[in-house]
PyMOL Python script that loads the backbone (N, CA, C, O; Angstrom):
from pymol import cmd

cmd.read_pdbstr("""\
ATOM      1  N   MET A   1      98.434  91.322  80.874  1.00  0.00           N
ATOM      2  CA  MET A   1      97.113  91.934  81.044  1.00  0.00           C
ATOM      3  C   MET A   1      96.350  91.206  82.144  1.00  0.00           C
ATOM      4  O   MET A   1      96.217  89.983  82.114  1.00  0.00           O
ATOM      5  N   ASN A   2      95.863  91.948  83.092  1.00  0.00           N
ATOM      6  CA  ASN A   2      95.070  91.374  84.166  1.00  0.00           C
ATOM      7  C   ASN A   2      93.644  91.159  83.712  1.00  0.00           C
ATOM      8  O   ASN A   2      93.091  91.955  82.952  1.00  0.00           O
ATOM      9  N   GLY A   3      93.055  90.075  84.187  1.00  0.00           N
ATOM     10  CA  GLY A   3      91.667  89.780  83.874  1.00  0.00           C
ATOM     11  C   GLY A   3      90.725  90.651  84.684  1.00  0.00           C
ATOM     12  O   GLY A   3      91.171  91.448  85.508  1.00  0.00           O
ATOM     13  N   PRO A   4      89.424  90.507  84.459  1.00  0.00           N
ATOM     14  CA  PRO A   4      88.435  91.351  85.129  1.00  0.00           C
ATOM     15  C   PRO A   4      88.423  91.203  86.650  1.00  0.00           C
ATOM     16  O   PRO A   4      88.190  92.181  87.361  1.00  0.00           O
ATOM     17  N   LEU A   5      88.668  90.008  87.153  1.00  0.00           N
ATOM     18  CA  LEU A   5      88.671  89.825  88.604  1.00  0.00           C
ATOM     19  C   LEU A   5      89.886  90.496  89.236  1.00  0.00           C
ATOM     20  O   LEU A   5      89.768  91.118  90.292  1.00  0.00           O
ATOM     21  N   ALA A   6      91.039  90.379  88.608  1.00  0.00           N
ATOM     22  CA  ALA A   6      92.243  91.051  89.109  1.00  0.00           C
ATOM     23  C   ALA A   6      92.041  92.563  89.111  1.00  0.00           C
ATOM     24  O   ALA A   6      92.462  93.245  90.045  1.00  0.00           O
ATOM     25  N   GLN A   7      91.403  93.083  88.077  1.00  0.00           N
ATOM     26  CA  GLN A   7      91.134  94.524  88.010  1.00  0.00           C
ATOM     27  C   GLN A   7      90.169  94.941  89.122  1.00  0.00           C
ATOM     28  O   GLN A   7      90.339  95.999  89.726  1.00  0.00           O
ATOM     29  N   GLU A   8      89.156  94.108  89.393  1.00  0.00           N
ATOM     30  CA  GLU A   8      88.207  94.421  90.460  1.00  0.00           C
ATOM     31  C   GLU A   8      88.908  94.417  91.822  1.00  0.00           C
ATOM     32  O   GLU A   8      88.667  95.299  92.647  1.00  0.00           O
ATOM     33  N   ILE A   9      89.766  93.436  92.055  1.00  0.00           N
ATOM     34  CA  ILE A   9      90.535  93.374  93.305  1.00  0.00           C
ATOM     35  C   ILE A   9      91.360  94.650  93.457  1.00  0.00           C
ATOM     36  O   ILE A   9      91.375  95.257  94.528  1.00  0.00           O
ATOM     37  N   SER A  10      92.041  95.056  92.397  1.00  0.00           N
ATOM     38  CA  SER A  10      92.863  96.260  92.425  1.00  0.00           C
ATOM     39  C   SER A  10      92.031  97.500  92.755  1.00  0.00           C
ATOM     40  O   SER A  10      92.421  98.302  93.602  1.00  0.00           O
ATOM     41  N   GLN A  11      90.892  97.657  92.090  1.00  0.00           N
ATOM     42  CA  GLN A  11      90.034  98.825  92.322  1.00  0.00           C
ATOM     43  C   GLN A  11      89.517  98.872  93.758  1.00  0.00           C
ATOM     44  O   GLN A  11      89.486  99.938  94.371  1.00  0.00           O
ATOM     45  N   LEU A  12      89.112  97.727  94.294  1.00  0.00           N
ATOM     46  CA  LEU A  12      88.597  97.686  95.667  1.00  0.00           C
ATOM     47  C   LEU A  12      89.683  98.051  96.678  1.00  0.00           C
ATOM     48  O   LEU A  12      89.427  98.784  97.633  1.00  0.00           O
ATOM     49  N   LEU A  13      90.889  97.539  96.464  1.00  0.00           N
ATOM     50  CA  LEU A  13      91.973  97.822  97.407  1.00  0.00           C
ATOM     51  C   LEU A  13      92.450  99.261  97.314  1.00  0.00           C
ATOM     52  O   LEU A  13      92.796  99.859  98.332  1.00  0.00           O
ATOM     53  N   ILE A  14      92.475  99.826  96.122  1.00  0.00           N
ATOM     54  CA  ILE A  14      92.837 101.238  95.959  1.00  0.00           C
ATOM     55  C   ILE A  14      91.815 102.115  96.676  1.00  0.00           C
ATOM     56  O   ILE A  14      92.183 103.062  97.371  1.00  0.00           O
ATOM     57  N   ALA A  15      90.545 101.803  96.509  1.00  0.00           N
ATOM     58  CA  ALA A  15      89.489 102.589  97.153  1.00  0.00           C
ATOM     59  C   ALA A  15      89.552 102.476  98.674  1.00  0.00           C
ATOM     60  O   ALA A  15      89.314 103.457  99.378  1.00  0.00           O
ATOM     61  N   ALA A  16      89.868 101.293  99.184  1.00  0.00           N
ATOM     62  CA  ALA A  16      89.854 101.074 100.635  1.00  0.00           C
ATOM     63  C   ALA A  16      91.102 101.583 101.339  1.00  0.00           C
ATOM     64  O   ALA A  16      91.017 102.069 102.467  1.00  0.00           O
ATOM     65  N   PHE A  17      92.271 101.479 100.688  1.00  0.00           N
ATOM     66  CA  PHE A  17      93.525 101.715 101.401  1.00  0.00           C
ATOM     67  C   PHE A  17      94.437 102.786 100.807  1.00  0.00           C
ATOM     68  O   PHE A  17      95.450 103.116 101.423  1.00  0.00           O
ATOM     69  N   ALA A  18      94.125 103.338  99.648  1.00  0.00           N
ATOM     70  CA  ALA A  18      95.005 104.317  98.988  1.00  0.00           C
ATOM     71  C   ALA A  18      96.462 103.867  99.100  1.00  0.00           C
ATOM     72  O   ALA A  18      97.295 104.596  99.638  1.00  0.00           O
ATOM     73  N   PRO A  19      96.775 102.672  98.596  1.00  0.00           N
ATOM     74  CA  PRO A  19      98.109 102.106  98.813  1.00  0.00           C
ATOM     75  C   PRO A  19      99.227 102.891  98.135  1.00  0.00           C
ATOM     76  O   PRO A  19      99.036 103.507  97.087  1.00  0.00           O
ATOM     77  N   THR A  20     100.408 102.849  98.771  1.00  0.00           N
ATOM     78  CA  THR A  20     101.606 103.428  98.180  1.00  0.00           C
ATOM     79  C   THR A  20     102.234 102.435  97.205  1.00  0.00           C
ATOM     80  O   THR A  20     103.025 102.817  96.343  1.00  0.00           O
ATOM     81  N   SER A  21     101.876 101.160  97.348  1.00  0.00           N
ATOM     82  CA  SER A  21     102.334 100.114  96.451  1.00  0.00           C
ATOM     83  C   SER A  21     101.275  99.016  96.420  1.00  0.00           C
ATOM     84  O   SER A  21     100.716  98.654  97.455  1.00  0.00           O
ATOM     85  N   LEU A  22     101.000  98.486  95.221  1.00  0.00           N
ATOM     86  CA  LEU A  22     100.010  97.417  95.089  1.00  0.00           C
ATOM     87  C   LEU A  22     100.372  96.541  93.903  1.00  0.00           C
ATOM     88  O   LEU A  22     100.521  97.022  92.780  1.00  0.00           O
ATOM     89  N   ASP A  23     100.511  95.245  94.167  1.00  0.00           N
ATOM     90  CA  ASP A  23     100.728  94.262  93.111  1.00  0.00           C
ATOM     91  C   ASP A  23      99.694  93.162  93.270  1.00  0.00           C
ATOM     92  O   ASP A  23      99.548  92.587  94.349  1.00  0.00           O
ATOM     93  N   ILE A  24      98.983  92.873  92.201  1.00  0.00           N
ATOM     94  CA  ILE A  24      98.043  91.756  92.162  1.00  0.00           C
ATOM     95  C   ILE A  24      98.683  90.718  91.248  1.00  0.00           C
ATOM     96  O   ILE A  24      98.807  90.936  90.042  1.00  0.00           O
ATOM     97  N   ILE A  25      99.090  89.590  91.825  1.00  0.00           N
ATOM     98  CA  ILE A  25      99.782  88.560  91.058  1.00  0.00           C
ATOM     99  C   ILE A  25      98.840  87.383  90.852  1.00  0.00           C
ATOM    100  O   ILE A  25      98.344  86.796  91.814  1.00  0.00           O
ATOM    101  N   ASN A  26      98.600  87.044  89.595  1.00  0.00           N
ATOM    102  CA  ASN A  26      97.735  85.919  89.274  1.00  0.00           C
ATOM    103  C   ASN A  26      98.574  84.639  89.301  1.00  0.00           C
ATOM    104  O   ASN A  26      99.426  84.426  88.438  1.00  0.00           O
ATOM    105  N   ASP A  27      98.321  83.796  90.298  1.00  0.00           N
ATOM    106  CA  ASP A  27      99.058  82.546  90.471  1.00  0.00           C
ATOM    107  C   ASP A  27      98.304  81.353  89.884  1.00  0.00           C
ATOM    108  O   ASP A  27      98.728  80.211  90.066  1.00  0.00           O
ATOM    109  N   SER A  28      97.209  81.594  89.194  1.00  0.00           N
ATOM    110  CA  SER A  28      96.326  80.523  88.754  1.00  0.00           C
ATOM    111  C   SER A  28      97.016  79.489  87.876  1.00  0.00           C
ATOM    112  O   SER A  28      96.756  78.295  88.025  1.00  0.00           O
ATOM    113  N   ALA A  29      97.880  79.909  86.970  1.00  0.00           N
ATOM    114  CA  ALA A  29      98.517  78.976  86.040  1.00  0.00           C
ATOM    115  C   ALA A  29      99.337  77.921  86.773  1.00  0.00           C
ATOM    116  O   ALA A  29      99.427  76.779  86.322  1.00  0.00           O
ATOM    117  N   SER A  30      99.935  78.299  87.904  1.00  0.00           N
ATOM    118  CA  SER A  30     100.748  77.337  88.642  1.00  0.00           C
ATOM    119  C   SER A  30      99.906  76.343  89.426  1.00  0.00           C
ATOM    120  O   SER A  30     100.444  75.409  90.022  1.00  0.00           O
ATOM    121  N   HIS A  31      98.586  76.536  89.431  1.00  0.00           N
ATOM    122  CA  HIS A  31      97.677  75.631  90.146  1.00  0.00           C
ATOM    123  C   HIS A  31      96.793  74.845  89.187  1.00  0.00           C
ATOM    124  O   HIS A  31      95.825  74.216  89.615  1.00  0.00           O
ATOM    125  N   HIS A  32      97.109  74.871  87.915  1.00  0.00           N
ATOM    126  CA  HIS A  32      96.310  74.157  86.917  1.00  0.00           C
ATOM    127  C   HIS A  32      96.211  72.684  87.293  1.00  0.00           C
ATOM    128  O   HIS A  32      97.224  72.029  87.539  1.00  0.00           O
ATOM    129  N   GLY A  33      94.984  72.169  87.336  1.00  0.00           N
ATOM    130  CA  GLY A  33      94.761  70.774  87.675  1.00  0.00           C
ATOM    131  C   GLY A  33      94.636  70.505  89.162  1.00  0.00           C
ATOM    132  O   GLY A  33      94.328  69.379  89.555  1.00  0.00           O
ATOM    133  N   HIS A  34      94.866  71.508  90.001  1.00  0.00           N
ATOM    134  CA  HIS A  34      94.749  71.347  91.443  1.00  0.00           C
ATOM    135  C   HIS A  34      93.338  71.701  91.892  1.00  0.00           C
ATOM    136  O   HIS A  34      92.562  72.280  91.132  1.00  0.00           O
ATOM    137  N   ALA A  35      93.018  71.356  93.112  1.00  0.00           N
ATOM    138  CA  ALA A  35      91.715  71.700  93.687  1.00  0.00           C
ATOM    139  C   ALA A  35      91.506  73.211  93.629  1.00  0.00           C
ATOM    140  O   ALA A  35      92.422  73.984  93.910  1.00  0.00           O
ATOM    141  N   GLY A  36      90.319  73.614  93.268  1.00  0.00           N
ATOM    142  CA  GLY A  36      89.988  75.027  93.230  1.00  0.00           C
ATOM    143  C   GLY A  36      90.285  75.709  91.914  1.00  0.00           C
ATOM    144  O   GLY A  36      89.820  76.825  91.681  1.00  0.00           O
ATOM    145  N   HIS A  37      91.039  75.075  91.057  1.00  0.00           N
ATOM    146  CA  HIS A  37      91.323  75.673  89.743  1.00  0.00           C
ATOM    147  C   HIS A  37      90.093  75.462  88.878  1.00  0.00           C
ATOM    148  O   HIS A  37      89.765  74.332  88.518  1.00  0.00           O
ATOM    149  N   ASP A  38      89.422  76.541  88.548  1.00  0.00           N
ATOM    150  CA  ASP A  38      88.123  76.436  87.877  1.00  0.00           C
ATOM    151  C   ASP A  38      88.175  76.650  86.369  1.00  0.00           C
ATOM    152  O   ASP A  38      87.133  76.667  85.713  1.00  0.00           O
ATOM    153  N   GLY A  39      89.358  76.812  85.819  1.00  0.00           N
ATOM    154  CA  GLY A  39      89.482  77.016  84.386  1.00  0.00           C
ATOM    155  C   GLY A  39      89.315  78.455  83.943  1.00  0.00           C
ATOM    156  O   GLY A  39      89.530  78.761  82.771  1.00  0.00           O
ATOM    157  N   SER A  40      88.939  79.345  84.845  1.00  0.00           N
ATOM    158  CA  SER A  40      88.717  80.752  84.490  1.00  0.00           C
ATOM    159  C   SER A  40      90.032  81.493  84.296  1.00  0.00           C
ATOM    160  O   SER A  40      90.068  82.546  83.659  1.00  0.00           O
ATOM    161  N   GLY A  41      91.104  80.947  84.840  1.00  0.00           N
ATOM    162  CA  GLY A  41      92.382  81.653  84.807  1.00  0.00           C
ATOM    163  C   GLY A  41      92.510  82.679  85.908  1.00  0.00           C
ATOM    164  O   GLY A  41      93.512  83.391  85.980  1.00  0.00           O
ATOM    165  N   GLU A  42      91.498  82.768  86.779  1.00  0.00           N
ATOM    166  CA  GLU A  42      91.528  83.721  87.889  1.00  0.00           C
ATOM    167  C   GLU A  42      91.011  83.041  89.161  1.00  0.00           C
ATOM    168  O   GLU A  42      89.981  83.433  89.709  1.00  0.00           O
ATOM    169  N   SER A  43      91.739  82.021  89.621  1.00  0.00           N
ATOM    170  CA  SER A  43      91.314  81.287  90.811  1.00  0.00           C
ATOM    171  C   SER A  43      92.259  81.453  91.999  1.00  0.00           C
ATOM    172  O   SER A  43      91.849  81.257  93.143  1.00  0.00           O
ATOM    173  N   HIS A  44      93.518  81.812  91.742  1.00  0.00           N
ATOM    174  CA  HIS A  44      94.536  81.935  92.780  1.00  0.00           C
ATOM    175  C   HIS A  44      95.293  83.257  92.589  1.00  0.00           C
ATOM    176  O   HIS A  44      95.786  83.548  91.500  1.00  0.00           O
ATOM    177  N   PHE A  45      95.378  84.048  93.663  1.00  0.00           N
ATOM    178  CA  PHE A  45      96.064  85.336  93.585  1.00  0.00           C
ATOM    179  C   PHE A  45      96.955  85.563  94.796  1.00  0.00           C
ATOM    180  O   PHE A  45      96.715  85.021  95.875  1.00  0.00           O
ATOM    181  N   THR A  46      97.981  86.366  94.600  1.00  0.00           N
ATOM    182  CA  THR A  46      98.763  86.933  95.692  1.00  0.00           C
ATOM    183  C   THR A  46      98.592  88.447  95.605  1.00  0.00           C
ATOM    184  O   THR A  46      98.741  89.039  94.535  1.00  0.00           O
ATOM    185  N   VAL A  47      98.279  89.062  96.737  1.00  0.00           N
ATOM    186  CA  VAL A  47      98.154  90.516  96.828  1.00  0.00           C
ATOM    187  C   VAL A  47      99.306  91.022  97.687  1.00  0.00           C
ATOM    188  O   VAL A  47      99.441  90.622  98.843  1.00  0.00           O
ATOM    189  N   ALA A  48     100.127  91.889  97.135  1.00  0.00           N
ATOM    190  CA  ALA A  48     101.189  92.559  97.889  1.00  0.00           C
ATOM    191  C   ALA A  48     100.806  94.037  97.953  1.00  0.00           C
ATOM    192  O   ALA A  48     100.787  94.731  96.937  1.00  0.00           O
ATOM    193  N   ILE A  49     100.504  94.502  99.160  1.00  0.00           N
ATOM    194  CA  ILE A  49      99.994  95.863  99.323  1.00  0.00           C
ATOM    195  C   ILE A  49     100.740  96.571 100.445  1.00  0.00           C
ATOM    196  O   ILE A  49     101.019  95.990 101.494  1.00  0.00           O
ATOM    197  N   GLU A  50     101.056  97.842 100.201  1.00  0.00           N
ATOM    198  CA  GLU A  50     101.666  98.694 101.216  1.00  0.00           C
ATOM    199  C   GLU A  50     100.768  99.909 101.390  1.00  0.00           C
ATOM    200  O   GLU A  50     100.433 100.598 100.426  1.00  0.00           O
ATOM    201  N   SER A  51     100.383 100.159 102.644  1.00  0.00           N
ATOM    202  CA  SER A  51      99.497 101.287 102.916  1.00  0.00           C
ATOM    203  C   SER A  51      99.709 101.788 104.339  1.00  0.00           C
ATOM    204  O   SER A  51      99.990 101.009 105.249  1.00  0.00           O
ATOM    205  N   ALA A  52      99.572 103.089 104.515  1.00  0.00           N
ATOM    206  CA  ALA A  52      99.656 103.679 105.853  1.00  0.00           C
ATOM    207  C   ALA A  52      98.547 103.143 106.755  1.00  0.00           C
ATOM    208  O   ALA A  52      98.670 103.191 107.978  1.00  0.00           O
ATOM    209  N   ALA A  53      97.466 102.632 106.164  1.00  0.00           N
ATOM    210  CA  ALA A  53      96.356 102.076 106.947  1.00  0.00           C
ATOM    211  C   ALA A  53      96.791 100.880 107.784  1.00  0.00           C
ATOM    212  O   ALA A  53      96.104 100.516 108.739  1.00  0.00           O
ATOM    213  N   PHE A  54      97.926 100.259 107.441  1.00  0.00           N
ATOM    214  CA  PHE A  54      98.391  99.076 108.160  1.00  0.00           C
ATOM    215  C   PHE A  54      99.381  99.400 109.283  1.00  0.00           C
ATOM    216  O   PHE A  54      99.828  98.496 109.990  1.00  0.00           O
ATOM    217  N   ALA A  55      99.724 100.666 109.453  1.00  0.00           N
ATOM    218  CA  ALA A  55     100.667 101.057 110.505  1.00  0.00           C
ATOM    219  C   ALA A  55     100.094 100.701 111.874  1.00  0.00           C
ATOM    220  O   ALA A  55      98.957 101.052 112.188  1.00  0.00           O
ATOM    221  N   GLY A  56     100.887 100.005 112.685  1.00  0.00           N
ATOM    222  CA  GLY A  56     100.474  99.655 114.035  1.00  0.00           C
ATOM    223  C   GLY A  56      99.415  98.570 114.115  1.00  0.00           C
ATOM    224  O   GLY A  56      98.817  98.364 115.171  1.00  0.00           O
ATOM    225  N   VAL A  57      99.174  97.868 113.003  1.00  0.00           N
ATOM    226  CA  VAL A  57      98.132  96.842 112.941  1.00  0.00           C
ATOM    227  C   VAL A  57      98.813  95.475 112.814  1.00  0.00           C
ATOM    228  O   VAL A  57      99.778  95.329 112.063  1.00  0.00           O
ATOM    229  N   SER A  58      98.317  94.484 113.541  1.00  0.00           N
ATOM    230  CA  SER A  58      98.908  93.146 113.496  1.00  0.00           C
ATOM    231  C   SER A  58      98.752  92.517 112.118  1.00  0.00           C
ATOM    232  O   SER A  58      97.892  92.913 111.332  1.00  0.00           O
ATOM    233  N   ARG A  59      99.594  91.536 111.841  1.00  0.00           N
ATOM    234  CA  ARG A  59      99.550  90.823 110.559  1.00  0.00           C
ATOM    235  C   ARG A  59      98.180  90.200 110.326  1.00  0.00           C
ATOM    236  O   ARG A  59      97.647  90.279 109.220  1.00  0.00           O
ATOM    237  N   LEU A  60      97.604  89.581 111.352  1.00  0.00           N
ATOM    238  CA  LEU A  60      96.296  88.956 111.223  1.00  0.00           C
ATOM    239  C   LEU A  60      95.214  89.995 110.922  1.00  0.00           C
ATOM    240  O   LEU A  60      94.365  89.775 110.059  1.00  0.00           O
ATOM    241  N   GLU A  61      95.245  91.117 111.628  1.00  0.00           N
ATOM    242  CA  GLU A  61      94.231  92.148 111.394  1.00  0.00           C
ATOM    243  C   GLU A  61      94.385  92.769 110.007  1.00  0.00           C
ATOM    244  O   GLU A  61      93.389  93.139 109.386  1.00  0.00           O
ATOM    245  N   ARG A  62      95.612  92.886 109.516  1.00  0.00           N
ATOM    246  CA  ARG A  62      95.833  93.392 108.159  1.00  0.00           C
ATOM    247  C   ARG A  62      95.143  92.469 107.149  1.00  0.00           C
ATOM    248  O   ARG A  62      94.487  92.934 106.217  1.00  0.00           O
ATOM    249  N   GLN A  63      95.299  91.162 107.345  1.00  0.00           N
ATOM    250  CA  GLN A  63      94.663  90.213 106.433  1.00  0.00           C
ATOM    251  C   GLN A  63      93.147  90.322 106.514  1.00  0.00           C
ATOM    252  O   GLN A  63      92.455  90.260 105.498  1.00  0.00           O
ATOM    253  N   ARG A  64      92.643  90.484 107.717  1.00  0.00           N
ATOM    254  CA  ARG A  64      91.190  90.656 107.886  1.00  0.00           C
ATOM    255  C   ARG A  64      90.703  91.926 107.183  1.00  0.00           C
ATOM    256  O   ARG A  64      89.647  91.930 106.551  1.00  0.00           O
ATOM    257  N   MET A  65      91.484  93.000 107.299  1.00  0.00           N
ATOM    258  CA  MET A  65      91.107  94.263 106.645  1.00  0.00           C
ATOM    259  C   MET A  65      91.020  94.089 105.130  1.00  0.00           C
ATOM    260  O   MET A  65      90.071  94.553 104.499  1.00  0.00           O
ATOM    261  N   VAL A  66      92.015  93.420 104.552  1.00  0.00           N
ATOM    262  CA  VAL A  66      92.023  93.193 103.107  1.00  0.00           C
ATOM    263  C   VAL A  66      90.840  92.312 102.711  1.00  0.00           C
ATOM    264  O   VAL A  66      90.142  92.608 101.742  1.00  0.00           O
ATOM    265  N   ASN A  67      90.615  91.236 103.456  1.00  0.00           N
ATOM    266  CA  ASN A  67      89.492  90.351 103.142  1.00  0.00           C
ATOM    267  C   ASN A  67      88.156  91.091 103.216  1.00  0.00           C
ATOM    268  O   ASN A  67      87.293  90.897 102.360  1.00  0.00           O
ATOM    269  N   ARG A  68      87.983  91.938 104.235  1.00  0.00           N
ATOM    270  CA  ARG A  68      86.738  92.720 104.343  1.00  0.00           C
ATOM    271  C   ARG A  68      86.573  93.650 103.144  1.00  0.00           C
ATOM    272  O   ARG A  68      85.476  93.782 102.603  1.00  0.00           O
ATOM    273  N   ALA A  69      87.663  94.291 102.732  1.00  0.00           N
ATOM    274  CA  ALA A  69      87.599  95.221 101.595  1.00  0.00           C
ATOM    275  C   ALA A  69      87.210  94.504 100.302  1.00  0.00           C
ATOM    276  O   ALA A  69      86.613  95.105  99.409  1.00  0.00           O
ATOM    277  N   LEU A  70      87.551  93.215 100.209  1.00  0.00           N
ATOM    278  CA  LEU A  70      87.279  92.450  98.983  1.00  0.00           C
ATOM    279  C   LEU A  70      85.914  91.772  98.986  1.00  0.00           C
ATOM    280  O   LEU A  70      85.537  91.151  97.992  1.00  0.00           O
ATOM    281  N   GLY A  71      85.178  91.877 100.066  1.00  0.00           N
ATOM    282  CA  GLY A  71      83.808  91.362 100.095  1.00  0.00           C
ATOM    283  C   GLY A  71      83.714  89.869  99.822  1.00  0.00           C
ATOM    284  O   GLY A  71      84.309  89.065 100.540  1.00  0.00           O
ATOM    285  N   ASP A  72      82.967  89.495  98.787  1.00  0.00           N
ATOM    286  CA  ASP A  72      82.715  88.076  98.509  1.00  0.00           C
ATOM    287  C   ASP A  72      83.787  87.442  97.625  1.00  0.00           C
ATOM    288  O   ASP A  72      83.648  86.284  97.233  1.00  0.00           O
ATOM    289  N   ILE A  73      84.841  88.168  97.309  1.00  0.00           N
ATOM    290  CA  ILE A  73      85.867  87.616  96.416  1.00  0.00           C
ATOM    291  C   ILE A  73      86.648  86.479  97.090  1.00  0.00           C
ATOM    292  O   ILE A  73      86.711  85.387  96.526  1.00  0.00           O
ATOM    293  N   PRO A  74      87.250  86.693  98.283  1.00  0.00           N
ATOM    294  CA  PRO A  74      88.010  85.593  98.886  1.00  0.00           C
ATOM    295  C   PRO A  74      87.096  84.447  99.306  1.00  0.00           C
ATOM    296  O   PRO A  74      86.091  84.657  99.984  1.00  0.00           O
ATOM    297  N   GLY A  75      87.451  83.248  98.901  1.00  0.00           N
ATOM    298  CA  GLY A  75      86.716  82.071  99.318  1.00  0.00           C
ATOM    299  C   GLY A  75      85.475  81.753  98.510  1.00  0.00           C
ATOM    300  O   GLY A  75      85.001  80.617  98.531  1.00  0.00           O
ATOM    301  N   GLN A  76      84.939  82.736  97.798  1.00  0.00           N
ATOM    302  CA  GLN A  76      83.750  82.485  96.999  1.00  0.00           C
ATOM    303  C   GLN A  76      84.051  82.622  95.510  1.00  0.00           C
ATOM    304  O   GLN A  76      83.764  81.720  94.724  1.00  0.00           O
ATOM    305  N   ARG A  77      84.626  83.748  95.135  1.00  0.00           N
ATOM    306  CA  ARG A  77      84.931  83.972  93.717  1.00  0.00           C
ATOM    307  C   ARG A  77      86.381  83.641  93.382  1.00  0.00           C
ATOM    308  O   ARG A  77      86.732  83.460  92.216  1.00  0.00           O
ATOM    309  N   VAL A  78      87.223  83.565  94.415  1.00  0.00           N
ATOM    310  CA  VAL A  78      88.628  83.193  94.262  1.00  0.00           C
ATOM    311  C   VAL A  78      88.887  82.050  95.234  1.00  0.00           C
ATOM    312  O   VAL A  78      88.500  82.121  96.400  1.00  0.00           O
ATOM    313  N   HIS A  79      89.541  80.996  94.751  1.00  0.00           N
ATOM    314  CA  HIS A  79      89.804  79.834  95.600  1.00  0.00           C
ATOM    315  C   HIS A  79      90.870  80.130  96.653  1.00  0.00           C
ATOM    316  O   HIS A  79      90.724  79.740  97.812  1.00  0.00           O
ATOM    317  N   ALA A  80      91.940  80.818  96.256  1.00  0.00           N
ATOM    318  CA  ALA A  80      93.041  81.077  97.180  1.00  0.00           C
ATOM    319  C   ALA A  80      93.563  82.496  97.003  1.00  0.00           C
ATOM    320  O   ALA A  80      93.756  82.974  95.885  1.00  0.00           O
ATOM    321  N   LEU A  81      93.786  83.155  98.139  1.00  0.00           N
ATOM    322  CA  LEU A  81      94.287  84.523  98.128  1.00  0.00           C
ATOM    323  C   LEU A  81      95.372  84.648  99.190  1.00  0.00           C
ATOM    324  O   LEU A  81      95.095  84.565 100.387  1.00  0.00           O
ATOM    325  N   ALA A  82      96.604  84.848  98.746  1.00  0.00           N
ATOM    326  CA  ALA A  82      97.715  85.105  99.666  1.00  0.00           C
ATOM    327  C   ALA A  82      97.843  86.614  99.821  1.00  0.00           C
ATOM    328  O   ALA A  82      97.825  87.348  98.833  1.00  0.00           O
ATOM    329  N   ILE A  83      97.973  87.073 101.056  1.00  0.00           N
ATOM    330  CA  ILE A  83      98.023  88.513 101.328  1.00  0.00           C
ATOM    331  C   ILE A  83      99.347  88.866 101.993  1.00  0.00           C
ATOM    332  O   ILE A  83      99.712  88.299 103.023  1.00  0.00           O
ATOM    333  N   LYS A  84     100.057  89.813 101.386  1.00  0.00           N
ATOM    334  CA  LYS A  84     101.291  90.371 101.967  1.00  0.00           C
ATOM    335  C   LYS A  84     101.037  91.854 102.167  1.00  0.00           C
ATOM    336  O   LYS A  84     101.213  92.654 101.248  1.00  0.00           O
ATOM    337  N   ALA A  85     100.621  92.215 103.371  1.00  0.00           N
ATOM    338  CA  ALA A  85     100.261  93.606 103.668  1.00  0.00           C
ATOM    339  C   ALA A  85     101.289  94.202 104.615  1.00  0.00           C
ATOM    340  O   ALA A  85     101.641  93.598 105.628  1.00  0.00           O
ATOM    341  N   LYS A  86     101.770  95.402 104.271  1.00  0.00           N
ATOM    342  CA  LYS A  86     102.734  96.076 105.136  1.00  0.00           C
ATOM    343  C   LYS A  86     102.487  97.574 105.136  1.00  0.00           C
ATOM    344  O   LYS A  86     101.821  98.118 104.255  1.00  0.00           O
ATOM    345  N   ALA A  87     103.041  98.222 106.149  1.00  0.00           N
ATOM    346  CA  ALA A  87     102.982  99.671 106.231  1.00  0.00           C
ATOM    347  C   ALA A  87     104.250 100.236 105.596  1.00  0.00           C
ATOM    348  O   ALA A  87     105.261  99.538 105.527  1.00  0.00           O
ATOM    349  N   PRO A  88     104.215 101.489 105.130  1.00  0.00           N
ATOM    350  CA  PRO A  88     105.422 102.087 104.560  1.00  0.00           C
ATOM    351  C   PRO A  88     106.578 102.032 105.562  1.00  0.00           C
ATOM    352  O   PRO A  88     106.401 102.279 106.755  1.00  0.00           O
ATOM    353  N   GLY A  89     107.768 101.700 105.045  1.00  0.00           N
ATOM    354  CA  GLY A  89     108.944 101.640 105.890  1.00  0.00           C
ATOM    355  C   GLY A  89     109.199 100.289 106.536  1.00  0.00           C
ATOM    356  O   GLY A  89     110.215 100.101 107.204  1.00  0.00           O
ATOM    357  N   GLU A  90     108.294  99.357 106.344  1.00  0.00           N
ATOM    358  CA  GLU A  90     108.496  98.017 106.921  1.00  0.00           C
ATOM    359  C   GLU A  90     109.274  97.130 105.959  1.00  0.00           C
ATOM    360  O   GLU A  90     109.540  95.969 106.268  1.00  0.00           O
TER     361      GLU A  90
END
""", "prot")
cmd.dss("prot")
cmd.show_as("cartoon", "prot")
cmd.util.cbc("prot")
cmd.orient("prot")
């Protein structure tokens, strides 16, 4: 079961990119006791997203697009966010 922050991340990305594939992986447990682990259980995530919106877009710009779609979540509400963004067929 995903927590409320993971669900919010999922909803924002679905609204922004209409992805063909989306996985929100909570990596927080593997960072227990490390910097940024706040005890909430939702401090570190990996986002794997596939969307036609990323076709012809550089890897860096894809990450920027995802970060913009998530607003204040990266860096403020989540300590670490790994982004794996690709276009269909990649």
